[in-house]
C-alpha positions, 0 to 999 in steps of 0.5 A: 927520989925515983918516980915512974917514967910515965909520970915524969914525962907528963911533967915535960912541958910541950908547945900546944899546936894544931897541925893542919893538912889537905885542901884549904877550901875543901871540906872533907879534904882537909883536916887538923889535930891538936898535938903537943909532941912537937919539937925543932930537930934541925937548924940547917935546914930548919926542921921539926918533928910531930908525933902522931898516932898512925890512925889520924886522918891528918896523918893520912892527908900529910902522906897524900899531900906531902906537906902540913902546917904547924899552927902555934896556939895562943889563948884565942884558939885554946877552946878549939884546940882542946875541944873540936881539934882535940876530940873529934875525927876529921873523917866524920866532921869538918873541924874548921866548920864545926869550930868556926875557925877561919882558914887562910891559904898557906904561902908555900904549901897546900894546907890550911893555916889558922888565921888566929894562930900565933905562928904558922910553920909551913912544912914539906914532909921529909920522912916518917919514922915509926916510934913505938905507938906513934909515927914521927912526922919530920918536916922541913920548914919552908915558910913561916908567918906570924899571924897574931901578937899573942903568947903561945900556950904550953901543954902539960898533961898530968896523969897523976895528981902530983908527984910525991 
């Protein structure tokens, strides 16, 4: 059965993460955004990629600092991921303060890490690649820490009610 490519892509499960960048202790100089388009792209060196729209404040901070953290979301951060980090601009509001999410400093980079994340992957920016209406942010994982013993959530977007 042939289906529309957009509908088929919406059925591709993705990890739910919050990407963070900027100064951990400085409201107005830090940001974070919910992302579902993230994947490992290399074993050696360990690398991942996150797709972002070019207008994102978090992308601006990644370009300025040259690093970012990928915080894997579990049930304890679900509300914040879909709510504050997925719905308001970091240019206008400090999402960490608004959501009440606690922040710890990353171990190897300059970026906020979410204290309630399942895992935080600390990345140095390797390259940016334009891809259609998004930018692929390729990062080398330089540190990782498990912060919570919780199962990661998977994001599944449905544009249509169901495929027939």
